[in-house]
Structures are given as C-alpha cells and as structure tokens.
C-alpha angles and dihedrals in degrees: 000000000000117000114239119234119208133194126195133208120191132197124196120195122193110200131196122227089281093053091252113145116253102168133021121193131176139189132196108168096189090057092047095251118136121179095329116181118236131177097209142014140184120196122184122189123186115225102203094189095054093034092227141112119250115206144195117190117176137162133170131245088253094059105116116219092237091055091045088056091052090045092054094045094049090048091053092050090048092048090051092054093048091049089054092049094042098046106018084223100149098172094054092041089053087051091050090047090054089053092051089053090049092047091052092047096048090049091044093233118174115241 
C-alpha cells in the first residue's frame, strides 16, 4: 500500500466590522511560505459534479488600482500558460496571449 502525502495551503482573512477584508495572509509550508501577507487573491475550484467553477475573489482596502490592474494582467498571462500546458491547444493559447498583450497595451502597463 502506498502512503498518501498531503499538503496544506491556508488562507487567513481579517475583516473589518462590515466584513470587508483588511488583511490577507497565506501559508504553504511545503513551499516555504509562512503567514505571508497579500493584498489580493483569486481562487478557482472546479466542481465536477455541477460542472461549474466556484470562486473566491478577495482584495484588501489597501490594494491600489494600479496594482490591481497588474494583478489581473499577470493572472491572465498565467491562465494562458496553464491553459496551454493543460490542453495543448496552441491556437487558442496564442489567441489568449494576444488578448493579454492587448489588455496590457490598453491599460498602459509596463512590460
């Protein structure tokens, strides 16, 4: 019998009185991350039974709009890379990359 290995990732969200995130912390001990502070996070989970994506999108009051734009761009680029690796669909990956370039150009993001 093979021994199962598990890994845990934890998120801690500190809320204000209106339940708006003030502080986000995350821990991934296998990755050497211990209570690291973040200003935003996006988590997507695939529910195979319902055939739908469940999401948690959070950002703190301190997340500046210019950083949010960079965060979105980098997330889109990462999703494009993941899509390419997961599906092998080069044509759609190239189309998604073109959109990422367009997104960055329209928001005047620095490369």
